N, C-alpha and C positions, 0 to 999 in steps of 0.2 A: 639470463640475461636482462637488464632493464632494457626499458622504453628508450628512446632516445627522444631529444629533447624534439625533435623535428616531428617525430611519431606523436607523441606528448599534444602537441599544439593540432596534429591533425585530429587528434580525440576528443578533444575539448573543442573543436571549431565543427566536429559532427554536429548534425540536427537532431534533434529529438528523435524524429521519424523513423532514420534511419537506423536508428539504436532498439527502440522502443517493443514491448512486445503487443503484435496490434491484436491479442487475441488474450486479453487478459481474462484469469478467471472472475466471473461474474456470477452473482445472488441477488435475490428478491428481498425487500425487508423483511418480511412475512417467516424466509428459512428459517431452521429450526439451529441450532447450535448444534446439535449432533450431526446436520447435514455437513454442516462445516467442517467439521472435526472430521468425516468421510475426503472432502475436499484435500486438505492438508494432508492425509495420508493417502490419496492417489497422485497427488500434483508432485511438481516440483515447487512452485511456489507458496510461500506461508504467510499469501492476505486473498484477502478478497473484494472486490468493490462491488457496493452494496447499487443499485440501479432499480430504477422502476423501469416500466412497459417500454417509454418511450428510447430509452437507455440515460436518460438524464442521471447524473452519478449525485447519490444521495449521502453515501460514507466510505470508507472503508472498515474495513475486518483483519485487522492479524492475528497469527496465532499466539500470539499473548494476546489478545483481547479475549480468545476462547479459553485460554487456562486461567486466565485472570476470571472467567464469568464461572467455570467448572471449581475453586475454590471454593471451604467451606469459612461461613462467618466465624471470625476470630469471637471468644468471647468479650474482648477487652477492646471489644470497638467503639468509640467518640458519640457521643451523640450531639446530633447538626446536623445543619444541611449538608455538608462534604460525606458525612456517614450515612446519609438518606441517597445519595446520587451512589455511595460503595454498594448500599445493598441491592439497590434498582440493578446493578451491575452484574451483581453476585447471584442473583436468583435471575438473572434475566434465561429466555430460552429462545427470542427471537435475534436475528443480526439486530436489526433497528434498535433493540434492547444494547447492544453494546457497541455498536460502531463508533467512530468519527465520526462526527456530523459536519459538514462542510470541509473537507479535509484541501489541503492547496493541493494548485494542478500545476503542470506546462503546457504548453503550447506543442502542436508538433514540429513548428517552426524553433521555438526556442533552441540554444546550443544545449552540447552535454553539460558545459560549463555553469550556467545557467540552471541546468538542473541537478547539477551537484551541490552548486553554491547553497538553493534553498533545501538537500536532501543536510546539508554539514549543519546549513544554520540554527534545521528542529530537528536535526538526530531523526531524518527519517532514511529508511530504508528503500522506499516502493514513492512513487509520485505518480499517481491519476496523471495521463496524456487526455486532454478535453479539448473540441473543439466547437464553437456557436452550442458551448454547454452539454454538449453529448458526448460521451465517453468514447474515442479512440485509438484508447490502451493505456499501456502502464510501460514507465520505465525504470528499473528498480538496478542499484550496486550492481547484482549479478550479471543485468546486461552489458552495461557497462564495463566491467571485469572481461565479458565474452568478446567485446567488439574492441579491447587494447588488446587480449590475446590474440584475436584475428588479424590487427595492424603488425604485431611482431613477427607473423609467419611471414 
């Protein structure tokens, strides 16, 4: 049974803090790629937020980033700056080498609608949630769907 218009409106008006995962998976910049793989195998999330000792967000690593880092270089790679950056990612061994730096974030007081707008515009499945430059959670498509299902009950 589809979500009623009133329930959909309520979902879109929820605050990110009411939907987010308050304990997202995190790692340090020096975490080895093999450790990231272990995290992905043992947790339901397919991303890890890279943070420093003060919980400041440095970047995000997705399962796709790790798989890309593990792929073998092609003998048909092009020469140039782009190829050089790609080779660094392919030969990476630490999270800081493959993470997406300076990811877009949302604030806990933003609405689910605002988070979804960013996610759909940039084709993201996860968004870090920050307050005063510190990580306080993460919101994902999965979190939003789970909230939607709760509204249907």
